[in-house]
VOGU-3710 file (C-alpha; in Angstrom, 3 decimals, decimal comma):
1> mavatqtlee> 39,321/84,953/-3,262  38,686/86,367/-6,741  38,333/84,139/-9,768  41,453/85,515/-11,367  43,547/84,225/-8,456  42,381/80,699/-8,740  44,816/78,166/-10,164  43,613/75,807/-12,994  43,270/73,001/-10,481  41,253/75,002/-8,197
11> lcinsirfla> 39,030/75,978/-11,150  38,548/72,302/-11,960  37,845/71,263/-8,359  35,309/74,105/-7,849  33,660/73,092/-11,159  33,032/69,754/-9,574  31,644/71,372/-6,400  29,379/73,786/-8,125  27,933/71,304/-10,530  26,943/69,174/-7,534
21> idavekaksg> 25,621/72,328/-5,600  23,652/73,631/-8,522  22,218/70,147/-9,492  21,033/69,427/-5,864  19,603/72,847/-5,550  17,654/72,510/-8,789  16,274/69,130/-7,774  15,677/70,239/-4,186  17,023/66,784/-3,358  20,469/65,237/-2,889
31> hpglpmgaap> 23,617/65,221/-0,887  25,981/68,156/-1,788  28,317/67,834/1,245  30,351/64,831/0,046  31,001/66,270/-3,401  32,050/69,553/-1,945  34,534/67,963/0,493  35,778/65,058/-1,633  36,226/67,089/-4,845  39,999/67,673/-4,404
41> mayvlwdkfm> 40,798/63,955/-3,797  38,479/62,916/-6,711  40,092/65,564/-9,085  43,604/64,346/-8,265  42,603/60,719/-8,717  40,824/61,196/-12,006  43,200/63,748/-13,542  46,570/62,417/-12,544  46,261/58,653/-11,970  43,218/56,827/-13,458
51> rfnpknpqwf> 43,417/55,418/-16,934  40,012/55,298/-18,670  38,519/56,169/-22,042  35,578/58,447/-21,869  34,448/57,581/-25,445  34,570/53,866/-24,644  33,458/53,313/-21,050  33,557/49,557/-21,502  37,246/49,401/-22,664  38,524/46,414/-20,804
61> nrdrfvlsag> 41,810/47,553/-19,290  40,427/50,763/-17,815  40,973/51,393/-14,149  37,614/50,823/-12,193  36,188/53,594/-9,998  33,624/52,883/-7,261  31,803/55,596/-5,252  30,971/53,392/-2,325  29,480/56,437/-0,626  26,858/56,577/-3,406
71> hgcmlqyall> 24,711/59,234/-1,884  27,456/61,679/-3,107  26,750/60,571/-6,735  26,881/64,108/-8,010  30,620/63,926/-7,544  30,710/61,001/-10,013  28,231/62,579/-12,444  30,322/65,882/-12,445  33,497/63,848/-13,200  31,903/61,866/-16,028
81> yltgydsvtl> 30,508/65,081/-17,526  33,709/67,053/-17,143  35,912/64,390/-18,430  33,831/63,826/-21,651  31,612/60,823/-21,179  28,790/60,924/-23,604  26,577/59,258/-21,030  26,261/62,355/-18,796  25,441/65,623/-20,594  24,796/68,967/-18,964
91> ddikqfrqwg> 21,209/68,374/-19,484  21,565/65,190/-17,511  23,199/67,135/-14,694  20,374/69,601/-14,707  17,852/66,814/-14,619  19,499/65,213/-11,562  17,105/62,774/-9,831  14,418/63,333/-12,351  12,300/60,851/-14,341  14,191/59,429/-17,263
101> artpghpenf> 17,607/61,165/-16,623  20,863/59,291/-16,537  21,646/60,861/-13,241  19,581/58,921/-10,718  19,757/59,559/-6,955  22,436/56,901/-6,512  24,867/55,552/-9,123  23,391/52,672/-11,236  25,631/50,718/-13,577  22,713/49,742/-15,858
111> etpgvevttg> 21,559/53,405/-16,183  24,783/55,304/-16,680  27,769/54,168/-18,706  30,863/54,933/-16,704  29,337/53,824/-13,409  30,868/50,335/-12,744  28,517/49,173/-10,016  25,384/50,171/-8,326  26,016/51,750/-4,944  23,959/53,571/-2,259
121> plgqgianav> 23,365/51,014/0,467  26,614/51,793/2,343  29,433/49,307/2,435  28,309/47,517/-0,742  30,495/49,576/-3,037  33,790/48,948/-1,217  32,894/45,230/-1,069  32,143/45,373/-4,909  35,610/47,034/-5,351  37,128/43,907/-3,612
131> glamaeahla> 35,379/41,756/-6,191  36,645/43,919/-9,075  40,166/43,703/-7,710  39,811/39,829/-7,482  38,632/39,588/-10,961  41,676/41,632/-12,186  44,032/39,622/-10,156  42,579/36,362/-11,381  42,620/37,408/-15,115  46,114/38,755/-14,856
141> akfnkpdatl> 47,393/35,463/-13,418  45,531/33,511/-16,032  46,396/35,461/-19,122  49,544/37,627/-18,621  52,842/36,356/-19,984  56,389/37,387/-19,056  56,656/39,268/-22,287  52,963/40,401/-22,635  50,977/42,155/-19,959  47,367/42,084/-21,134
151> vdhytyailg> 45,462/42,627/-17,876  46,894/45,474/-15,767  44,408/47,890/-14,154  43,670/49,237/-10,762  40,362/49,423/-8,692  39,868/52,738/-6,829  37,142/53,435/-4,293  35,948/56,353/-2,310  34,143/55,352/0,794  32,829/57,300/3,774
161> dgcnmegvsg> 32,278/56,878/7,512  29,050/55,057/6,935  30,589/52,554/4,655  33,155/51,930/7,424  30,503/51,368/9,929  28,499/48,775/7,857  29,652/45,304/8,610  29,779/44,212/4,977  32,682/46,455/4,490  34,590/44,820/7,296
171> eacslaghlg> 33,834/41,336/5,940  35,172/42,258/2,449  38,125/44,329/3,473  39,308/41,655/5,869  39,365/39,177/2,997  41,114/41,713/0,768  43,804/42,081/3,243  44,253/38,346/3,562  44,531/37,995/-0,176  46,982/40,864/-0,663
181> lgklialydd> 45,121/42,616/-3,441  47,781/45,213/-4,331  45,807/46,837/-6,936  42,974/47,824/-4,768  43,199/51,500/-3,413  40,553/52,953/-1,217  40,261/56,715/-0,352  38,450/57,178/2,892  36,615/60,417/2,998  37,081/61,027/6,823
191> nhisidgstd> 34,761/63,928/7,330  33,303/62,969/10,716  29,764/63,663/9,780  26,824/61,253/9,266  23,042/61,992/9,117  22,570/62,025/12,896  25,437/64,577/13,231  29,058/64,250/14,387  30,302/60,632/14,208  31,652/61,071/17,756
201> isftedvakr> 28,191/60,093/18,987  28,544/56,471/17,731  31,853/55,907/15,826  35,155/56,592/17,554  37,269/53,662/16,553  40,570/54,115/14,846  39,796/53,094/11,402  43,359/53,265/10,206  44,487/50,817/12,897  41,603/48,482/11,965
211> feaygwhvqh> 42,687/48,471/8,252  46,351/47,881/9,396  45,105/44,898/11,268  43,296/43,624/8,131  46,664/43,687/6,411  46,231/46,963/4,399  48,824/49,535/3,635  47,541/52,775/5,420  48,350/56,348/4,983  46,814/59,569/6,417
221> vengntdrda> 46,312/62,874/4,476  45,601/65,298/7,192  44,406/68,107/4,972  42,165/66,790/2,156  40,649/70,183/1,567  43,627/71,870/-0,106  46,724/69,741/0,076  46,462/68,163/-3,367  50,186/67,291/-3,496  49,919/65,108/-0,322
231> iaqaiaaaka> 46,913/63,394/-1,980  48,919/62,717/-5,092  51,858/61,543/-3,068  49,705/59,110/-1,102  48,178/57,702/-4,319  51,531/57,213/-5,874  52,814/55,560/-2,716  49,813/53,216/-2,558  50,534/52,232/-6,247  54,069/51,372/-5,183
241> vtdrpsmikv> 52,860/48,900/-2,622  52,093/45,813/-4,668  51,524/43,102/-1,993  48,772/44,680/0,018  45,610/46,743/-0,686  45,868/50,381/0,325  43,659/52,581/2,363  44,290/56,387/2,308  42,509/58,184/5,103  41,796/61,717/3,730
251> tttigygspn> 40,537/64,067/6,336  38,144/66,518/4,681  35,348/69,021/5,694  31,992/68,018/4,501  30,375/70,848/2,585  33,685/72,643/2,218  33,182/76,345/1,222  29,763/76,783/2,654  30,271/79,356/5,338  27,311/78,325/7,690
261> kqntagvhga> 26,772/74,648/6,682  30,182/73,140/6,187  31,122/70,535/8,895  27,440/69,980/9,858  24,906/67,301/9,162  22,785/69,969/7,459  24,845/69,770/4,390  24,871/66,000/4,288  21,527/65,308/2,626  19,782/68,617/1,688
271> alggdeiklt> 20,239/71,385/-0,766  22,167/74,394/0,399  19,406/76,876/-0,322  19,723/79,968/-2,404  21,134/82,252/0,272  23,847/79,776/1,256  24,761/79,122/-2,294  25,345/82,769/-2,822  27,544/82,901/0,336  29,387/79,890/-0,849
281> rehlgwsygd> 30,091/81,368/-4,285  31,500/84,469/-2,589  33,541/82,512/-0,174  35,113/80,407/-2,963  35,307/83,284/-5,307  32,998/81,646/-7,905  31,424/84,250/-10,109  29,986/81,831/-12,607  26,291/81,402/-12,913  24,323/78,098/-12,388
291> fdipedamsh> 25,939/75,196/-14,252  28,508/77,382/-15,897  31,966/75,934/-16,245  35,109/77,964/-16,921  36,357/77,343/-20,340  39,945/76,740/-18,968  38,559/74,064/-16,470  36,450/72,234/-19,192  39,440/72,243/-21,656  41,775/70,708/-19,119
301> mrkavergas> 39,325/68,037/-17,939  38,358/67,071/-21,421  42,043/66,128/-22,025  40,903/62,873/-20,639  39,392/62,105/-23,961  42,615/62,295/-25,798  44,544/60,414/-22,981  41,860/57,741/-22,958  42,150/57,145/-26,740  45,852/56,904/-26,405
311> yqaeweetla> 45,595/54,354/-23,487  43,167/52,176/-25,351  45,264/52,329/-28,638  48,403/51,246/-26,729  46,510/48,380/-25,043  45,146/47,298/-28,398  48,674/47,051/-29,772  49,494/44,902/-26,751  46,487/42,707/-27,575  47,427/42,415/-31,238
321> tyrtkyatea> 50,959/41,216/-30,223  49,388/38,907/-27,769  47,117/37,380/-30,368  50,142/36,602/-32,589  52,198/35,037/-29,816  49,489/33,299/-27,823  46,726/32,552/-30,139  44,863/30,015/-27,972  44,906/32,187/-24,868  43,894/35,288/-26,938
331> aefermlagk> 40,865/33,452/-28,357  39,671/32,443/-24,926  40,311/36,030/-23,550  38,342/37,632/-26,460  35,523/35,030/-26,215  35,154/35,820/-22,438  35,171/39,562/-23,064  32,494/39,059/-25,749  30,261/37,280/-23,142  30,157/34,130/-25,330
341> lpegwadalp> 30,030/30,801/-23,600  32,298/27,996/-24,995  30,836/25,939/-27,763  29,263/22,688/-26,600  29,362/23,592/-22,941  26,005/22,285/-22,273  27,012/18,794/-23,359  28,874/18,434/-20,072  25,697/18,663/-17,969  25,200/15,335/-16,283
351> tytpedkala> 22,056/13,291/-17,121  20,258/10,599/-14,976  17,825/7,799/-15,173  15,419/6,619/-12,512  17,805/3,563/-12,081  20,646/5,901/-10,929  21,208/6,164/-7,143  19,203/8,697/-5,213  21,304/11,551/-4,230  20,841/14,824/-2,460
361> trknsemtln> 20,549/17,582/-4,903  23,465/19,308/-3,237  25,501/16,236/-4,361  24,089/16,549/-7,846  25,010/20,252/-7,680  28,715/19,200/-6,911  28,719/16,707/-9,804  27,394/19,475/-12,119  29,820/22,086/-11,008  32,737/19,721/-11,612
371> alapaipeli> 31,408/18,620/-14,843  31,118/22,122/-16,025  34,503/23,411/-14,536  36,641/22,089/-17,483  34,172/23,215/-20,032  33,594/26,645/-18,804  36,977/28,100/-17,539  35,443/31,373/-16,488  33,385/29,696/-13,840  34,861/30,734/-10,364
381> ggsadlthsn> 33,559/30,676/-6,909  33,179/29,114/-3,469  31,468/28,970/-0,180  31,167/30,843/3,069  33,301/28,281/5,042  30,813/25,488/4,119  32,704/24,080/1,189  32,207/20,488/2,397  28,595/21,004/3,252  27,638/22,904/0,170
391> ltelkisgsf> 29,853/20,719/-1,972  31,179/23,593/-4,144  34,884/22,777/-4,593  36,171/22,629/-8,155  38,332/19,616/-8,111  40,032/20,781/-11,231  41,676/23,831/-9,394  43,335/24,879/-6,224  42,424/27,787/-3,993  42,496/31,465/-4,987
401> qkgayenrnl> 45,157/32,867/-2,553  47,879/35,453/-2,456  50,390/34,225/-4,947  47,921/31,769/-6,524  45,332/34,069/-8,165  44,952/31,799/-11,166  43,042/29,335/-9,058  39,298/29,230/-9,124  38,151/28,155/-5,666  37,287/31,239/-3,670
411> rfgvrehgmg> 37,665/30,878/0,079  35,275/33,506/1,593  35,353/32,426/5,210  32,309/33,028/7,377  31,353/36,243/5,479  28,120/35,645/3,729  27,181/39,300/3,198  30,774/40,208/2,046  30,705/37,148/-0,252  27,563/38,254/-2,123
421> aicngialhn> 28,776/41,733/-2,590  32,223/40,582/-3,756  30,620/38,346/-6,292  28,596/41,260/-7,587  31,838/42,976/-8,216  33,329/40,053/-10,075  30,180/39,733/-12,244  30,305/43,430/-13,016  33,893/43,442/-13,970  32,585/42,770/-17,531
431> sglipycatf> 35,275/40,281/-18,253  33,023/37,203/-18,802  33,756/35,682/-15,424  30,824/33,718/-13,982  30,961/33,844/-10,186  29,099/31,539/-7,866  28,831/31,561/-4,145  27,336/29,278/-1,537  25,897/28,913/1,979  22,989/27,273/3,715
441> lvfadymraa> 19,686/28,631/2,297  18,718/30,025/5,753  21,733/32,198/5,726  20,612/34,002/2,528  19,269/36,449/5,096  22,726/37,451/6,009  23,343/38,509/2,416  19,960/39,571/1,339  21,042/43,164/0,571  23,678/41,841/-1,694
451> irlsalsqag> 21,374/39,531/-3,473  18,912/42,269/-4,099  21,663/44,456/-5,518  22,576/41,398/-7,771  19,033/41,714/-9,079  18,946/45,399/-9,304  22,391/45,710/-11,004  21,748/42,893/-13,597  24,758/40,969/-12,133  24,750/37,352/-13,317
461> viyvmthdsi> 25,862/35,909/-9,879  24,900/32,291/-9,197  23,860/31,490/-5,592  24,227/27,949/-4,602  22,067/27,451/-1,493  21,933/24,019/0,246  20,013/22,548/3,176  16,808/23,987/1,675  14,035/22,850/4,049  13,053/21,307/7,391
471> glgedgpthq> 14,422/18,091/5,782  17,876/19,035/6,833  16,941/17,695/10,153  19,008/17,691/13,337  20,382/21,282/13,215  16,934/22,393/13,973  14,880/25,577/13,380  17,817/27,951/13,429  19,103/26,269/10,291  15,756/25,288/8,640
481> pvetiaslra> 14,501/27,754/6,251  10,751/27,898/6,224  10,046/31,478/4,903  13,303/32,041/3,116  12,261/30,832/-0,464  9,134/32,863/-0,323  11,038/35,952/0,642  13,607/35,492/-2,076  10,813/35,051/-4,695  9,743/38,570/-3,777
491> ipnltvirpa> 12,962/40,037/-5,240  12,387/41,247/-8,829  14,786/40,045/-11,427  16,017/37,144/-9,217  15,356/33,638/-10,649  14,768/31,138/-7,724  15,045/27,419/-8,709  14,324/24,470/-6,366  15,117/21,304/-8,318  13,531/17,887/-7,678
501> dgtetsgayk> 16,426/15,614/-8,761  19,690/15,288/-10,675  18,275/16,103/-14,079  16,442/19,244/-12,751  19,746/20,266/-11,094  21,429/20,203/-14,448  18,553/22,147/-15,860  18,946/24,655/-13,054  22,689/25,175/-13,857  21,889/25,539/-17,534
511> vaienrhapt> 19,525/28,448/-16,736  21,935/29,978/-14,355  24,951/29,767/-16,632  22,988/31,291/-19,631  21,522/34,036/-17,514  24,249/36,565/-17,560  22,230/39,707/-16,828  20,408/38,550/-13,739  21,239/36,456/-10,685  19,971/32,909/-10,172
521> lmafsrqglp> 19,537/31,306/-6,702  19,320/27,507/-6,608  18,033/25,642/-3,551  19,315/22,164/-2,986  18,444/19,373/-0,532  20,581/17,769/2,119  18,481/14,506/1,893  18,688/12,021/-0,901  16,009/12,369/-3,673  15,138/9,788/-6,369
531> nlpgssiegv> 15,724/10,551/-10,063  12,158/10,828/-11,397  10,783/9,503/-14,722  9,795/12,518/-16,840  12,045/15,009/-15,233  13,528/17,342/-17,716  16,433/19,918/-18,262  14,189/21,681/-20,737  11,229/21,645/-18,341  13,250/23,522/-15,729
541> akgayviddc> 13,853/26,332/-18,287  10,134/26,697/-18,523  9,676/27,073/-14,768  6,972/24,370/-14,595  6,061/21,256/-16,599  4,012/17,994/-16,413  6,238/15,461/-14,917  3,635/12,704/-14,494  0,291/12,715/-16,195  -3,078/10,876/-16,177
551> dstpdlilig> -4,871/9,378/-19,068  -7,599/11,938/-19,342  -8,580/15,389/-18,197  -7,321/15,685/-14,594  -9,636/15,879/-11,698  -6,730/17,156/-9,620  -3,332/18,714/-10,126  -0,563/18,167/-7,596  2,133/20,826/-7,762  5,515/20,274/-6,113
561> tgsevslcvk> 8,855/21,707/-5,926  12,267/20,275/-4,931  11,998/17,307/-2,614  8,263/17,292/-2,543  7,909/16,486/-6,236  8,661/12,784/-5,663  6,109/12,845/-2,767  3,554/14,145/-5,187  4,318/11,417/-7,725  3,904/8,742/-5,137
571> aatelraagt> 0,641/10,233/-3,823  -0,710/10,517/-7,388  -0,151/6,880/-7,828  -2,366/6,054/-4,755  -4,947/8,535/-5,887  -5,174/7,076/-9,367  -5,528/3,613/-7,977  -8,721/4,940/-6,223  -10,050/6,224/-9,499  -8,841/9,890/-9,403
581> qvrvvsmpsw> -7,374/11,497/-12,535  -4,237/13,184/-11,236  -1,657/15,380/-13,012  1,716/16,104/-11,232  3,414/19,228/-12,167  6,964/20,018/-11,119  7,395/23,840/-10,577  11,143/24,390/-9,826  10,826/28,219/-10,658  7,898/30,497/-10,362
591> elfdaqdaay> 9,795/33,254/-12,185  10,566/31,101/-15,141  7,066/29,811/-15,363  5,562/33,341/-15,165  7,682/34,309/-18,119  6,146/31,705/-20,435  3,230/32,663/-22,746  -0,333/32,153/-21,860  -0,752/29,113/-24,032  1,995/27,250/-22,326
601> qesvlpqavt> 0,828/28,124/-18,834  -2,678/26,948/-19,765  -1,169/23,653/-21,115  0,353/22,935/-17,787  -2,296/24,355/-15,438  -5,621/24,404/-17,197  -7,932/27,062/-15,737  -10,794/24,463/-16,024  -9,023/22,295/-13,384  -9,590/24,250/-10,187
611> krlaveagia> -8,696/21,435/-7,798  -4,989/21,933/-7,135  -2,792/21,023/-4,152  0,637/22,527/-3,939  3,205/20,752/-1,897  6,277/22,593/-0,699  8,220/22,377/2,632  7,996/26,145/3,243  5,366/28,771/4,008  2,197/28,939/1,950
621> mgwcryvgaa> 2,471/32,578/1,123  2,291/33,136/-2,677  0,916/29,845/-3,760  -2,609/31,228/-4,010  -1,594/32,558/-7,387  -1,234/29,017/-8,688  -3,745/26,982/-6,725  -6,567/29,546/-6,695  -9,467/29,823/-4,398  -10,511/26,220/-4,800
631> gdvvsvdrfg> -6,915/24,978/-4,122  -4,904/24,197/-1,043  -1,245/24,036/0,132  0,676/21,451/2,168  3,043/23,922/3,887  5,156/24,818/6,873  3,848/27,954/8,521  5,817/27,786/11,689  9,436/27,214/12,644  10,914/23,704/12,205
641> asapgglvme> 12,206/21,276/14,954  15,410/19,502/15,750  15,211/15,787/14,984  16,290/13,406/12,100  15,218/15,032/8,768  12,821/12,145/7,859  11,042/12,338/11,116  10,652/16,182/10,903  9,157/15,843/7,443  6,796/13,204/8,665
651> kygytvdnvv> 5,673/15,132/11,759  4,988/18,171/9,603  2,819/16,278/7,130  5,160/15,596/4,294  3,916/11,960/3,821  2,144/10,123/1,057  -0,778/9,527/3,438  -1,184/13,125/4,337  -0,948/14,379/0,639  -3,456/11,787/-0,450
661> srakalls> -5,725/12,759/2,665  -5,460/16,460/1,782  -6,207/15,773/-1,897  -9,243/13,799/-1,186  -10,610/16,497/1,213  -10,041/19,035/-1,573  -11,892/16,909/-4,094  -14,805/16,370/-1,622
//
């Protein structure tokens, strides 16, 4: 096919294909196959349906696009460049996967404006898309009026076979179907190829029927390679279905246009090579050089800039009218978009005295959530079917359900992994919503990939984890986390907090609410804990602080977290009675303490005091950085046991007598 015979649409689609081919070839690394096969559906979606403003990637009412199959990211970078985003230049395309470029090997929201969420681990993106759609539905129900539609945008996703194989996608899509998220439209790139070869070797289920069973509206475009009209008709039909999410199965050929590599695993994750690129150019009638884009194609694609400015201007007129008619709601809406917390919200945090009843910190957490809910209307979340164990229900609100999207209690069902990924989507909707999600701490392992992506994506998700140690008791070692806290502390940009009492619980929430660019994970107890003299909201923000001190230079420092802080305080009283000068440090968060300056760290843990005993109902790993070579740790370095929680703690050495004995041994 000669260049002269190509239609304008074919020029645009081949521009996408060859930008991907050339970038991957130059980098000698990447995945050209998906962009080559999915270019037609992506072009139709971006050119004919999506509403966005390339010159303002953060314009609120834009349609959201998620490339769940993130390995095919050159598809998205080509679209961003061709439609006029300043964030991706031709130089960035040429520097694909290179140091400092805004075109990393998988899409990163914090690196490339125009990329909504960080994808790559398969299935995460479509689950994020469910969260984005939930955020839109909630805000629309909250702010829209019969005569003023302020929130009105779609969430589109392109996902692949691998995304559909990963369990997290099933969790999230099942919930999306239950919720009837009519503004969520997923295009499934059905190309039958994964890294190991044809998907027939491991994946032969009928995906369309599965999504129908989830409650989705399902269509099939049989020729996604060239039938652009069918793709457009399917998207239009999906938009017309308002009571269900839509999945469009688009059958494509991976590596379309490559004579020798299309429809093979060889084009999935490797450059085509010079000879094959030459053949592909000939086969597709592409006479342009490396990274050259036909002027007609560029001119057409760049019309998105003018359209985008018009879309935003029209919406801003709507906002101006809304401001006039609904001043109170408009003020709240614009405050949320600006990322500003309500004035005086922290005044709602509960405070406690030692005379107050000892409560499990999970109960303190419930009290804090419900104290904050009226003060922070953007707070929204729920539990993975453990609401009455995690104690996470907002009593001010009903349940977020189909037809009741204005409510703030999210019912995730037993879907921890999907829950975490959905909350990432809500946080990255960039509308000011503050999502929290909850389960037992041990089940953080079910959602670890989503927690890691929260940290990587700078998503301010709040993780509420209860039943935080062997102290939970009878459920036994399957439910007793011993290594979990240590493993979570290993994740960069994740703040882990284990509060000791009610006041520290309030302090933990203050940190979490204020931290909008990183996730916070709070671990709460099942057993009751006394409210300690000297516990401090401000101390939590510093990660560690002196909660109980001696009269002179300490001979020994006891360091505790969570339920073990009160144990350290009692042990210190006995040790002082025997003439030992003991300081007790509460260390609810390693990460927050490590962020303090050297002077503050020295004031809490003086280097001259080398006798230090850490007490935590978890493994000892990592504590050497705080106790040093001369210190020790009372720890649990094996699995727990099934028995009443107090007895398990006693049998594992979490008693005043054992802490005193270990301290004396350390001093001697």
